[in-house]
C-alpha atoms as a printed R data frame, in Angstrom:
    type eleno elety resid chain resno       x      y       z
1   ATOM     1    CA   UNK     A     1  84.413 69.358  78.598
2   ATOM     2    CA   UNK     A     2  84.827 67.845  82.042
3   ATOM     3    CA   UNK     A     3  87.164 65.037  83.118
4   ATOM     4    CA   UNK     A     4  85.774 62.836  85.863
5   ATOM     5    CA   UNK     A     5  88.157 60.443  87.632
6   ATOM     6    CA   UNK     A     6  86.905 57.603  89.803
7   ATOM     7    CA   UNK     A     7  89.325 55.675  91.996
8   ATOM     8    CA   UNK     A     8  89.364 52.047  92.898
9   ATOM     9    CA   UNK     A     9  87.462 52.650  96.144
10  ATOM    10    CA   UNK     A    10  84.602 54.128  94.166
11  ATOM    11    CA   UNK     A    11  84.115 51.006  91.921
12  ATOM    12    CA   UNK     A    12  85.295 48.307  94.433
13  ATOM    13    CA   UNK     A    13  82.208 46.191  94.016
14  ATOM    14    CA   UNK     A    14  78.803 46.068  92.185
15  ATOM    15    CA   UNK     A    15  77.296 48.574  94.625
16  ATOM    16    CA   UNK     A    16  80.164 50.933  93.740
17  ATOM    17    CA   UNK     A    17  79.496 50.563  89.995
18  ATOM    18    CA   UNK     A    18  75.791 51.314  90.573
19  ATOM    19    CA   UNK     A    19  76.787 54.378  92.515
20  ATOM    20    CA   UNK     A    20  78.920 55.561  89.543
21  ATOM    21    CA   UNK     A    21  75.651 55.674  87.601
22  ATOM    22    CA   UNK     A    22  74.013 57.547  90.416
23  ATOM    23    CA   UNK     A    23  76.832 60.075  90.553
24  ATOM    24    CA   UNK     A    24  76.495 60.764  86.842
25  ATOM    25    CA   UNK     A    25  72.715 61.118  87.096
26  ATOM    26    CA   UNK     A    26  73.108 63.688  89.850
27  ATOM    27    CA   UNK     A    27  76.015 65.710  88.387
28  ATOM    28    CA   UNK     A    28  75.074 65.477  84.718
29  ATOM    29    CA   UNK     A    29  77.158 63.665  82.107
30  ATOM    30    CA   UNK     A    30  77.091 65.592  78.879
31  ATOM    31    CA   UNK     A    31  80.467 66.056  77.195
32  ATOM    32    CA   UNK     A    32  82.554 64.123  79.765
33  ATOM    33    CA   UNK     A    33  85.449 61.781  79.825
34  ATOM    34    CA   UNK     A    34  85.586 59.268  82.692
35  ATOM    35    CA   UNK     A    35  88.969 57.987  83.822
36  ATOM    36    CA   UNK     A    36  88.363 54.886  85.984
37  ATOM    37    CA   UNK     A    37  90.920 52.958  88.117
38  ATOM    38    CA   UNK     A    38  91.164 49.221  88.796
39  ATOM    39    CA   UNK     A    39  88.401 47.930  91.092
40  ATOM    40    CA   UNK     A    40  89.137 47.939  94.832
41  ATOM    41    CA   UNK     A    41  92.450 46.282  95.537
42  ATOM    42    CA   UNK     A    42  92.781 44.642  92.200
43  ATOM    43    CA   UNK     A    43  96.091 46.449  91.406
44  ATOM    44    CA   UNK     A    44  97.565 44.720  94.453
45  ATOM    45    CA   UNK     A    45  95.974 41.441  93.361
46  ATOM    46    CA   UNK     A    46  97.453 41.697  89.861
47  ATOM    47    CA   UNK     A    47 100.840 42.554  91.464
48  ATOM    48    CA   UNK     A    48 100.749 39.180  93.189
49  ATOM    49    CA   UNK     A    49 100.024 37.559  89.789
50  ATOM    50    CA   UNK     A    50 103.127 39.314  88.397
51  ATOM    51    CA   UNK     A    51 105.215 38.086  91.286
52  ATOM    52    CA   UNK     A    52 103.958 34.535  90.927
53  ATOM    53    CA   UNK     A    53 104.636 34.493  87.225
54  ATOM    54    CA   UNK     A    54 108.075 36.047  87.448
55  ATOM    55    CA   UNK     A    55 109.211 33.781  90.238
56  ATOM    56    CA   UNK     A    56 107.551 30.686  88.642
57  ATOM    57    CA   UNK     A    57 105.565 29.929  91.800
58  ATOM    58    CA   UNK     A    58 103.149 27.083  91.894
59  ATOM    59    CA   UNK     A    59 100.219 29.392  92.864
60  ATOM    60    CA   UNK     A    60  99.994 31.353  89.568
61  ATOM    61    CA   UNK     A    61  96.869 29.571  88.431
62  ATOM    62    CA   UNK     A    62  95.306 30.125  91.749
63  ATOM    63    CA   UNK     A    63  96.108 33.865  91.756
64  ATOM    64    CA   UNK     A    64  94.768 34.306  88.257
65  ATOM    65    CA   UNK     A    65  91.577 32.411  88.959
66  ATOM    66    CA   UNK     A    66  91.060 34.552  92.046
67  ATOM    67    CA   UNK     A    67  91.084 37.847  90.145
68  ATOM    68    CA   UNK     A    68  89.062 36.372  87.341
69  ATOM    69    CA   UNK     A    69  86.327 35.231  89.754
70  ATOM    70    CA   UNK     A    70  86.337 38.585  91.428
71  ATOM    71    CA   UNK     A    71  85.376 40.343  88.162
72  ATOM    72    CA   UNK     A    72  82.978 37.714  87.071
73  ATOM    73    CA   UNK     A    73  81.156 37.855  90.347
74  ATOM    74    CA   UNK     A    74  80.770 41.686  90.001
75  ATOM    75    CA   UNK     A    75  79.564 41.168  86.442
76  ATOM    76    CA   UNK     A    76  76.979 38.514  87.560
77  ATOM    77    CA   UNK     A    77  75.516 41.017  90.079
78  ATOM    78    CA   UNK     A    78  75.323 43.867  87.557
79  ATOM    79    CA   UNK     A    79  74.139 42.049  84.371
80  ATOM    80    CA   UNK     A    80  71.457 39.686  83.438
81  ATOM    81    CA   UNK     A    81  72.454 36.335  81.940
82  ATOM    82    CA   UNK     A    82  70.592 37.381  78.733
83  ATOM    83    CA   UNK     A    83  73.473 39.747  77.947
84  ATOM    84    CA   UNK     A    84  76.666 37.557  77.675
85  ATOM    85    CA   UNK     A    85  78.765 40.229  75.992
86  ATOM    86    CA   UNK     A    86  80.576 41.426  79.058
87  ATOM    87    CA   UNK     A    87  81.338 37.854  80.291
88  ATOM    88    CA   UNK     A    88  82.838 37.192  76.843
89  ATOM    89    CA   UNK     A    89  84.994 40.268  77.208
90  ATOM    90    CA   UNK     A    90  86.251 39.225  80.570
91  ATOM    91    CA   UNK     A    91  87.115 35.719  79.394
92  ATOM    92    CA   UNK     A    92  88.853 37.173  76.428
93  ATOM    93    CA   UNK     A    93  91.141 39.293  78.613
94  ATOM    94    CA   UNK     A    94  92.135 36.321  80.689
95  ATOM    95    CA   UNK     A    95  92.823 34.348  77.529
96  ATOM    96    CA   UNK     A    96  95.145 37.209  76.442
97  ATOM    97    CA   UNK     A    97  96.817 37.007  79.763
98  ATOM    98    CA   UNK     A    98  97.412 33.261  79.356
99  ATOM    99    CA   UNK     A    99  98.803 33.779  75.871
100 ATOM   100    CA   UNK     A   100 101.245 36.358  77.397
101 ATOM   101    CA   UNK     A   101 102.370 33.795  79.963
102 ATOM   102    CA   UNK     A   102 103.054 31.264  77.279
103 ATOM   103    CA   UNK     A   103 104.782 33.584  74.787
104 ATOM   104    CA   UNK     A   104 106.691 36.060  76.781
105 ATOM   105    CA   UNK     A   105 110.454 35.756  76.593
106 ATOM   106    CA   UNK     A   106 111.407 38.908  78.502
107 ATOM   107    CA   UNK     A   107 113.113 38.652  81.929
108 ATOM   108    CA   UNK     A   108 112.573 42.398  82.692
109 ATOM   109    CA   UNK     A   109 110.295 42.368  85.738
110 ATOM   110    CA   UNK     A   110 109.093 45.887  85.196
111 ATOM   111    CA   UNK     A   111 108.037 45.140  81.584
112 ATOM   112    CA   UNK     A   112 106.276 41.954  82.826
113 ATOM   113    CA   UNK     A   113 104.576 43.895  85.657
114 ATOM   114    CA   UNK     A   114 103.164 46.501  83.177
115 ATOM   115    CA   UNK     A   115 101.751 43.905  80.817
116 ATOM   116    CA   UNK     A   116  99.974 42.031  83.675
117 ATOM   117    CA   UNK     A   117  98.911 44.664  86.122
118 ATOM   118    CA   UNK     A   118  97.365 46.825  83.342
119 ATOM   119    CA   UNK     A   119  94.626 44.224  82.855
120 ATOM   120    CA   UNK     A   120  92.987 45.422  86.080
121 ATOM   121    CA   UNK     A   121  92.170 48.792  84.530
122 ATOM   122    CA   UNK     A   122  90.973 47.218  81.233
123 ATOM   123    CA   UNK     A   123  88.556 44.834  83.218
124 ATOM   124    CA   UNK     A   124  87.286 47.718  85.412
125 ATOM   125    CA   UNK     A   125  86.459 50.043  82.502
126 ATOM   126    CA   UNK     A   126  84.964 47.335  80.358
127 ATOM   127    CA   UNK     A   127  82.495 46.493  83.192
128 ATOM   128    CA   UNK     A   128  81.596 50.082  83.959
129 ATOM   129    CA   UNK     A   129  81.209 51.010  80.272
130 ATOM   130    CA   UNK     A   130  78.820 48.152  79.599
131 ATOM   131    CA   UNK     A   131  76.862 48.928  82.800
132 ATOM   132    CA   UNK     A   132  76.370 52.502  81.757
133 ATOM   133    CA   UNK     A   133  75.204 51.345  78.290
134 ATOM   134    CA   UNK     A   134  72.828 48.957  79.845
135 ATOM   135    CA   UNK     A   135  71.377 51.904  81.794
136 ATOM   136    CA   UNK     A   136  70.825 54.237  78.788
137 ATOM   137    CA   UNK     A   137  74.040 56.176  79.125
138 ATOM   138    CA   UNK     A   138  75.566 55.926  75.706
139 ATOM   139    CA   UNK     A   139  79.339 55.969  75.926
140 ATOM   140    CA   UNK     A   140  82.460 54.809  74.028
141 ATOM   141    CA   UNK     A   141  85.139 52.691  75.648
142 ATOM   142    CA   UNK     A   142  88.535 54.275  74.866
143 ATOM   143    CA   UNK     A   143  91.782 52.321  75.053
144 ATOM   144    CA   UNK     A   144  94.159 54.778  76.771
145 ATOM   145    CA   UNK     A   145  97.125 52.877  75.426
146 ATOM   146    CA   UNK     A   146  96.464 54.282  71.989
147 ATOM   147    CA   UNK     A   147  96.096 57.760  73.438
148 ATOM   148    CA   UNK     A   148  98.956 58.364  75.880
149 ATOM   149    CA   UNK     A   149 102.357 57.719  74.321
150 ATOM   150    CA   UNK     A   150 105.270 57.179  76.670
151 ATOM   151    CA   UNK     A   151 108.912 56.027  76.572
152 ATOM   152    CA   UNK     A   152 109.919 52.465  77.682
153 ATOM   153    CA   UNK     A   153 110.579 53.271  81.314
154 ATOM   154    CA   UNK     A   154 108.195 50.579  82.550
155 ATOM   155    CA   UNK     A   155 106.350 51.213  85.857
156 ATOM   156    CA   UNK     A   156 107.251 54.904  85.738
157 ATOM   157    CA   UNK     A   157 106.892 55.865  82.036
158 ATOM   158    CA   UNK     A   158 107.476 59.481  80.909
159 ATOM   159    CA   UNK     A   159 104.863 61.066  78.572
160 ATOM   160    CA   UNK     A   160 105.598 62.280  75.165
161 ATOM   161    CA   UNK     A   161 103.343 65.315  75.405
162 ATOM   162    CA   UNK     A   162 103.328 66.431  71.773
163 ATOM   163    CA   UNK     A   163 102.461 63.027  70.391
164 ATOM   164    CA   UNK     A   164  99.910 62.392  73.200
165 ATOM   165    CA   UNK     A   165  97.952 65.550  72.651
166 ATOM   166    CA   UNK     A   166  97.811 64.819  68.910
167 ATOM   167    CA   UNK     A   167  96.602 61.277  69.526
168 ATOM   168    CA   UNK     A   168  93.979 62.305  72.077
169 ATOM   169    CA   UNK     A   169  92.549 65.136  69.950
170 ATOM   170    CA   UNK     A   170  92.250 62.706  67.012
171 ATOM   171    CA   UNK     A   171  90.357 60.125  69.019
172 ATOM   172    CA   UNK     A   172  88.038 62.215  71.266
173 ATOM   173    CA   UNK     A   173  85.016 63.828  69.557
174 ATOM   174    CA   UNK     A   174  82.840 66.473  71.192
175 ATOM   175    CA   UNK     A   175  80.354 66.182  72.702
176 ATOM   176    CA   UNK     A   176  80.419 62.479  73.642
177 ATOM   177    CA   UNK     A   177  80.878 60.444  76.757
178 ATOM   178    CA   UNK     A   178  84.050 58.359  76.962
179 ATOM   179    CA   UNK     A   179  85.220 55.734  79.503
180 ATOM   180    CA   UNK     A   180  88.950 55.113  79.670
181 ATOM   181    CA   UNK     A   181  91.590 53.793  81.937
182 ATOM   182    CA   UNK     A   182  93.857 55.524  84.451
183 ATOM   183    CA   UNK     A   183  97.407 54.555  85.236
184 ATOM   184    CA   UNK     A   184  98.324 52.844  82.065
185 ATOM   185    CA   UNK     A   185  99.596 53.992  78.627
186 ATOM   186    CA   UNK     A   186 101.526 52.628  75.630
187 ATOM   187    CA   UNK     A   187 104.884 53.083  73.919
188 ATOM   188    CA   UNK     A   188 105.821 53.199  70.248
189 ATOM   189    CA   UNK     A   189 106.314 49.414  70.135
190 ATOM   190    CA   UNK     A   190 102.633 48.968  71.086
191 ATOM   191    CA   UNK     A   191 103.580 47.620  74.497
192 ATOM   192    CA   UNK     A   192 101.766 48.625  77.630
193 ATOM   193    CA   UNK     A   193 103.436 50.974  80.096
194 ATOM   194    CA   UNK     A   194 102.285 52.406  83.464
195 ATOM   195    CA   UNK     A   195 102.659 55.907  84.898
196 ATOM   196    CA   UNK     A   196 103.522 54.929  88.471
197 ATOM   197    CA   UNK     A   197 101.287 53.764  91.358
198 ATOM   198    CA   UNK     A   198  98.218 56.046  91.891
199 ATOM   199    CA   UNK     A   199  98.837 57.383  88.364
200 ATOM   200    CA   UNK     A   200  95.117 57.544  87.436
201 ATOM   201    CA   UNK     A   201  94.904 61.097  88.739
202 ATOM   202    CA   UNK     A   202  97.850 61.924  86.407
203 ATOM   203    CA   UNK     A   203  95.891 60.377  83.476
204 ATOM   204    CA   UNK     A   204  93.000 62.769  84.179
205 ATOM   205    CA   UNK     A   205  95.436 65.677  84.203
206 ATOM   206    CA   UNK     A   206  96.941 64.538  80.821
207 ATOM   207    CA   UNK     A   207  93.490 64.340  79.169
208 ATOM   208    CA   UNK     A   208  92.459 67.697  80.700
209 ATOM   209    CA   UNK     A   209  95.557 69.439  79.427
210 ATOM   210    CA   UNK     A   210  95.352 67.952  75.898
211 ATOM   211    CA   UNK     A   211  91.621 68.603  75.534
212 ATOM   212    CA   UNK     A   212  91.572 72.031  77.248
213 ATOM   213    CA   UNK     A   213  89.018 70.780  79.633
214 ATOM   214    CA   UNK     A   214  86.946 73.175  81.773
215 ATOM   215    CA   UNK     A   215  87.641 71.193  84.932
216 ATOM   216    CA   UNK     A   216  88.786 67.939  86.440
217 ATOM   217    CA   UNK     A   217  86.830 66.327  89.207
218 ATOM   218    CA   UNK     A   218  88.352 63.457  91.314
219 ATOM   219    CA   UNK     A   219  85.823 61.469  93.172
220 ATOM   220    CA   UNK     A   220  87.170 59.928  96.415
221 ATOM   221    CA   UNK     A   221  85.945 58.140  99.522
222 ATOM   222    CA   UNK     A   222  86.552 61.393 101.492
223 ATOM   223    CA   UNK     A   223  84.690 64.658 101.270
224 ATOM   224    CA   UNK     A   224  87.656 66.558  99.837
225 ATOM   225    CA   UNK     A   225  91.211 67.343 100.668
226 ATOM   226    CA   UNK     A   226  91.672 67.067 104.408
227 ATOM   227    CA   UNK     A   227  94.515 68.546 106.386
228 ATOM   228    CA   UNK     A   228  95.499 65.095 107.567
229 ATOM   229    CA   UNK     A   229  94.669 61.429 106.941
230 ATOM   230    CA   UNK     A   230  91.534 60.550 109.004
231 ATOM   231    CA   UNK     A   231  92.854 57.006 109.372
232 ATOM   232    CA   UNK     A   232  95.800 58.325 111.299
233 ATOM   233    CA   UNK     A   233  94.543 61.553 112.978
234 ATOM   234    CA   UNK     A   234  91.375 61.817 115.117
235 ATOM   235    CA   UNK     A   235  90.612 65.397 114.228
236 ATOM   236    CA   UNK     A   236  90.837 66.593 110.637
237 ATOM   237    CA   UNK     A   237  89.779 69.764 108.807
238 ATOM   238    CA   UNK     A   238  88.256 69.986 105.346
239 ATOM   239    CA   UNK     A   239  90.228 72.383 103.088
240 ATOM   240    CA   UNK     A   240  87.867 74.488 101.020
241 ATOM   241    CA   UNK     A   241  90.532 75.733  98.698
242 ATOM   242    CA   UNK     A   242  94.221 74.872  97.931
243 ATOM   243    CA   UNK     A   243  96.425 76.811  95.528
244 ATOM   244    CA   UNK     A   244  98.253 74.885  92.781
245 ATOM   245    CA   UNK     A   245 101.509 75.708  94.493
246 ATOM   246    CA   UNK     A   246 100.457 74.398  97.872
247 ATOM   247    CA   UNK     A   247  98.865 71.249  96.340
248 ATOM   248    CA   UNK     A   248 102.086 70.520  94.478
249 ATOM   249    CA   UNK     A   249 104.020 70.943  97.731
250 ATOM   250    CA   UNK     A   250 101.684 68.614  99.595
251 ATOM   251    CA   UNK     A   251 101.792 66.060  96.809
252 ATOM   252    CA   UNK     A   252 105.603 66.261  96.642
253 ATOM   253    CA   UNK     A   253 105.754 65.389 100.378
254 ATOM   254    CA   UNK     A   254 103.375 62.448  99.844
255 ATOM   255    CA   UNK     A   255  99.824 63.637 100.318
256 ATOM   256    CA   UNK     A   256  97.814 60.730  98.850
257 ATOM   257    CA   UNK     A   257  94.743 62.641  97.823
258 ATOM   258    CA   UNK     A   258  96.287 64.137  94.678
259 ATOM   259    CA   UNK     A   259  99.050 62.437  92.593
260 ATOM   260    CA   UNK     A   260 102.196 64.564  92.418
261 ATOM   261    CA   UNK     A   261 102.374 64.731  88.637
262 ATOM   262    CA   UNK     A   262  98.717 65.617  88.191
263 ATOM   263    CA   UNK     A   263  98.835 69.236  89.121
264 ATOM   264    CA   UNK     A   264 101.532 70.638  86.847
265 ATOM   265    CA   UNK     A   265  99.729 70.235  83.490
266 ATOM   266    CA   UNK     A   266  96.591 71.672  85.121
267 ATOM   267    CA   UNK     A   267  98.451 74.663  86.473
268 ATOM   268    CA   UNK     A   268  99.942 75.469  83.062
269 ATOM   269    CA   UNK     A   269  96.494 76.072  81.667
270 ATOM   270    CA   UNK     A   270  94.848 77.045  84.967
271 ATOM   271    CA   UNK     A   271  92.366 74.192  84.737
272 ATOM   272    CA   UNK     A   272  90.679 73.883  88.199
273 ATOM   273    CA   UNK     A   273  90.640 70.605  90.028
274 ATOM   274    CA   UNK     A   274  87.816 69.562  92.332
275 ATOM   275    CA   UNK     A   275  88.012 66.785  94.899
276 ATOM   276    CA   UNK     A   276  84.600 65.484  95.973
277 ATOM   277    CA   UNK     A   277  83.015 62.518  97.643
278 ATOM   278    CA   UNK     A   278  81.392 59.891  95.491
279 ATOM   279    CA   UNK     A   279  79.124 59.234  98.419
280 ATOM   280    CA   UNK     A   280  77.815 62.803  98.285
281 ATOM   281    CA   UNK     A   281  78.820 64.246  94.841
282 ATOM   282    CA   UNK     A   282  76.857 67.464  95.091
283 ATOM   283    CA   UNK     A   283  78.879 68.793  98.068
284 ATOM   284    CA   UNK     A   284  81.444 71.358  97.193
285 ATOM   285    CA   UNK     A   285  84.503 69.469  98.402
286 ATOM   286    CA   UNK     A   286  87.858 71.060  97.761
287 ATOM   287    CA   UNK     A   287  88.865 73.332  94.893
288 ATOM   288    CA   UNK     A   288  92.533 73.370  93.756
289 ATOM   289    CA   UNK     A   289  93.157 76.474  91.657
290 ATOM   290    CA   UNK     A   290  94.933 79.805  91.356
291 ATOM   291    CA   UNK     A   291  94.544 81.914  94.515
292 ATOM   292    CA   UNK     A   292  95.273 81.679  98.262
293 ATOM   293    CA   UNK     A   293  97.489 78.823  99.458
294 ATOM   294    CA   UNK     A   294  94.934 77.404 101.972
295 ATOM   295    CA   UNK     A   295  91.464 78.214 103.008
296 ATOM   296    CA   UNK     A   296  91.145 77.839 106.012
297 ATOM   297    CA   UNK     A   297  94.797 78.469 107.005
298 ATOM   298    CA   UNK     A   298  95.861 75.529 109.104
299 ATOM   299    CA   UNK     A   299  98.691 73.052 109.676
300 ATOM   300    CA   UNK     A   300  98.688 70.025 107.253
301 ATOM   301    CA   UNK     A   301 100.045 66.615 108.190
302 ATOM   302    CA   UNK     A   302 101.453 64.084 105.775
303 ATOM   303    CA   UNK     A   303 102.501 60.601 106.854
304 ATOM   304    CA   UNK     A   304 104.787 58.178 104.965
305 ATOM   305    CA   UNK     A   305 105.503 54.689 106.257
306 ATOM   306    CA   UNK     A   306 108.247 52.094 105.523
307 ATOM   307    CA   UNK     A   307 110.961 54.643 105.439
308 ATOM   308    CA   UNK     A   308 114.676 53.728 105.436
309 ATOM   309    CA   UNK     A   309 117.210 56.188 106.913
310 ATOM   310    CA   UNK     A   310 120.606 55.853 105.325
311 ATOM   311    CA   UNK     A   311 123.578 57.602 107.048
312 ATOM   312    CA   UNK     A   312 126.523 57.644 104.750
313 ATOM   313    CA   UNK     A   313 130.110 58.640 105.726
314 ATOM   314    CA   UNK     A   314 133.550 58.293 104.400
315 ATOM   315    CA   UNK     A   315 135.486 55.179 105.351
316 ATOM   316    CA   UNK     A   316 138.482 57.287 106.197
317 ATOM   317    CA   UNK     A   317 136.442 59.738 108.239
318 ATOM   318    CA   UNK     A   318 137.018 62.506 105.761
319 ATOM   319    CA   UNK     A   319 134.556 65.065 104.540
320 ATOM   320    CA   UNK     A   320 131.562 64.202 102.383
321 ATOM   321    CA   UNK     A   321 132.207 66.452  99.401
322 ATOM   322    CA   UNK     A   322 130.106 67.496  96.413
323 ATOM   323    CA   UNK     A   323 131.436 64.728  94.207
324 ATOM   324    CA   UNK     A   324 130.523 62.116  96.895
325 ATOM   325    CA   UNK     A   325 126.937 63.491  97.018
326 ATOM   326    CA   UNK     A   326 126.728 63.496  93.235
327 ATOM   327    CA   UNK     A   327 127.857 59.806  93.160
328 ATOM   328    CA   UNK     A   328 125.329 58.927  95.896
329 ATOM   329    CA   UNK     A   329 122.450 60.476  93.925
330 ATOM   330    CA   UNK     A   330 123.529 58.797  90.864
331 ATOM   331    CA   UNK     A   331 123.143 55.412  92.653
332 ATOM   332    CA   UNK     A   332 119.849 56.422  94.136
333 ATOM   333    CA   UNK     A   333 118.553 57.329  90.715
334 ATOM   334    CA   UNK     A   334 119.913 54.173  89.100
335 ATOM   335    CA   UNK     A   335 118.218 51.973  91.697
336 ATOM   336    CA   UNK     A   336 114.957 53.973  91.371
337 ATOM   337    CA   UNK     A   337 114.847 54.871  95.065
338 ATOM   338    CA   UNK     A   338 112.623 57.778  96.104
339 ATOM   339    CA   UNK     A   339 114.260 60.289  98.420
340 ATOM   340    CA   UNK     A   340 111.928 62.032 100.861
341 ATOM   341    CA   UNK     A   341 114.319 63.861 103.214
342 ATOM   342    CA   UNK     A   342 118.010 64.963 103.029
343 ATOM   343    CA   UNK     A   343 120.345 66.123 105.730
344 ATOM   344    CA   UNK     A   344 124.019 66.874 105.325
345 ATOM   345    CA   UNK     A   345 126.913 67.468 107.778
346 ATOM   346    CA   UNK     A   346 130.562 67.718 107.395
347 ATOM   347    CA   UNK     A   347 131.263 64.013 107.714
348 ATOM   348    CA   UNK     A   348 127.960 62.389 106.916
349 ATOM   349    CA   UNK     A   349 125.117 62.458 104.529
350 ATOM   350    CA   UNK     A   350 121.610 61.137 105.498
351 ATOM   351    CA   UNK     A   351 118.628 60.408 103.357
352 ATOM   352    CA   UNK     A   352 115.170 59.007 104.162
353 ATOM   353    CA   UNK     A   353 114.145 56.788 101.248
354 ATOM   354    CA   UNK     A   354 111.386 54.507  99.954
355 ATOM   355    CA   UNK     A   355 112.317 51.198  98.366
356 ATOM   356    CA   UNK     A   356 109.337 50.939  96.072
357 ATOM   357    CA   UNK     A   357 111.072 48.633  93.552
358 ATOM   358    CA   UNK     A   358 112.818 46.362  96.098
359 ATOM   359    CA   UNK     A   359 116.159 47.543  95.094
360 ATOM   360    CA   UNK     A   360 117.539 48.456  98.542
361 ATOM   361    CA   UNK     A   361 119.899 45.446  98.954
362 ATOM   362    CA   UNK     A   362 121.581 46.190  95.593
363 ATOM   363    CA   UNK     A   363 121.886 49.847  96.435
364 ATOM   364    CA   UNK     A   364 123.420 49.053  99.857
365 ATOM   365    CA   UNK     A   365 125.955 46.728  98.273
366 ATOM   366    CA   UNK     A   366 127.152 49.394  95.914
367 ATOM   367    CA   UNK     A   367 127.286 52.113  98.603
368 ATOM   368    CA   UNK     A   368 129.282 49.980 101.053
369 ATOM   369    CA   UNK     A   369 131.953 49.485  98.423
370 ATOM   370    CA   UNK     A   370 132.951 53.085  98.852
371 ATOM   371    CA   UNK     A   371 131.243 54.412 102.003
372 ATOM   372    CA   UNK     A   372 130.568 53.482 105.565
373 ATOM   373    CA   UNK     A   373 126.730 53.018 105.731
374 ATOM   374    CA   UNK     A   374 124.379 52.837 108.732
375 ATOM   375    CA   UNK     A   375 120.629 52.349 108.177
376 ATOM   376    CA   UNK     A   376 117.323 52.043 110.085
377 ATOM   377    CA   UNK     A   377 114.300 50.460 108.562
378 ATOM   378    CA   UNK     A   378 110.527 50.625 109.210
379 ATOM   379    CA   UNK     A   379 110.558 54.305 110.135
380 ATOM   380    CA   UNK     A   380 107.678 56.817 109.855
381 ATOM   381    CA   UNK     A   381 108.110 60.275 108.272
382 ATOM   382    CA   UNK     A   382 105.812 63.014 109.323
383 ATOM   383    CA   UNK     A   383 105.793 66.197 107.244
384 ATOM   384    CA   UNK     A   384 103.925 69.257 108.614
385 ATOM   385    CA   UNK     A   385 103.196 72.074 106.175
386 ATOM   386    CA   UNK     A   386 102.681 75.459 107.968
387 ATOM   387    CA   UNK     A   387 103.834 73.924 111.286
388 ATOM   388    CA   UNK     A   388 103.407 75.405 114.731
389 ATOM   389    CA   UNK     A   389 105.074 74.575 117.986
390 ATOM   390    CA   UNK     A   390 101.974 72.761 119.045
391 ATOM   391    CA   UNK     A   391 101.728 70.737 115.851
392 ATOM   392    CA   UNK     A   392 105.307 69.614 116.237
393 ATOM   393    CA   UNK     A   393 104.714 68.676 119.837
394 ATOM   394    CA   UNK     A   394 101.685 66.605 118.837
395 ATOM   395    CA   UNK     A   395 103.865 64.433 116.575
396 ATOM   396    CA   UNK     A   396 106.864 64.066 118.888
397 ATOM   397    CA   UNK     A   397 104.872 63.255 122.005
398 ATOM   398    CA   UNK     A   398 106.310 60.164 123.722
399 ATOM   399    CA   UNK     A   399 108.034 59.048 120.474
400 ATOM   400    CA   UNK     A   400 111.674 58.410 119.566
401 ATOM   401    CA   UNK     A   401 112.767 61.059 117.058
402 ATOM   402    CA   UNK     A   402 115.537 59.786 114.783
403 ATOM   403    CA   UNK     A   403 115.919 62.937 112.660
404 ATOM   404    CA   UNK     A   404 114.254 66.304 112.520
405 ATOM   405    CA   UNK     A   405 114.456 69.191 110.028
406 ATOM   406    CA   UNK     A   406 112.755 72.538 109.887
407 ATOM   407    CA   UNK     A   407 112.417 75.114 107.064
408 ATOM   408    CA   UNK     A   408 110.311 78.239 106.815
409 ATOM   409    CA   UNK     A   409 107.048 76.441 106.045
410 ATOM   410    CA   UNK     A   410 107.809 72.732 106.498
411 ATOM   411    CA   UNK     A   411 108.867 70.464 109.379
412 ATOM   412    CA   UNK     A   412 109.875 66.822 108.760
413 ATOM   413    CA   UNK     A   413 110.157 64.473 111.659
414 ATOM   414    CA   UNK     A   414 111.445 60.854 111.266
415 ATOM   415    CA   UNK     A   415 110.012 58.688 113.974
416 ATOM   416    CA   UNK     A   416 110.786 55.209 115.235
417 ATOM   417    CA   UNK     A   417 107.606 53.646 116.685
């Protein structure tokens, strides 16, 4: 069995959905499971719906109508008016959303977020599944929320692997074609949870592990895994092969091509992962598997924006001890702040963080009760795997370096633009 994962860029419009059919016709589609993300920027659009609902803004109806019309317009391009089933499905999903708005009593933003934003994946997969059916590719639409069981850690749910594998194997028959959603899951209460932003790759990894798949193919808008983001760097190199270990390292530091959690279940069963272009699906792309770290051997650049550098010291100018660091990490964990770089000295402790859940002000308030805290916002973190002197010079050239750290294989440079 193969797991094919298509990201939002691959199905961002009607042309993209038609190309999905084209990819399957070129690659073959016997005994596959398709994991499909929200269309285009619809996750962002539904996030705005969540914010409008939570803050009781006057523009909620406008935000909802905008995403509804987006999906209806794509459906109008793809389907004839003689087949009203998909339009009924779309309308039903938005009716469900309105019922949630009326009946919800929770004030937990993360819970509300998951119930609303998950609709983007449901809509995308409904449209794609019906389009494939209309074009003689028989498939079954599979609700991933009944397959992947998680805890109640909304927006970053943890998978119950034993129960999930049991559920998946009871629902997936071989050989068939299935269309399911990435990013979303469900808990024991029947509530929707999500696996974290860009979690659709992780979904593909979960299905591959549980089904002992032969391979996972992730279709992207790039030709494979590049050594740098082509939107940031003028010259990039296609990596023919990346080892599991190296891919996990790159993902940990923020490489956006592969989700950090995706690789570990694949590595456990040595299931190869291939990253290919949905524009040219027959090209080899990049293979992630057991073997040499990189082919070809080259420096790899990873860029993370919107970094905040916290420099924490004792109010009495004493040493920062192990118990202080433990307390700081406890706060970082509680406020769900992602740490990307750590540097320690005798009297200060510095971390570069991401405030993905808008908890920085609350974190800062607690830190300043015990410590002296300085911070810089809107920084850029460059990570270079397998760095050279010239690669470091390329990043530092005519820029203000705020913090720099080197290890055997990795350089991290925090820059103020």
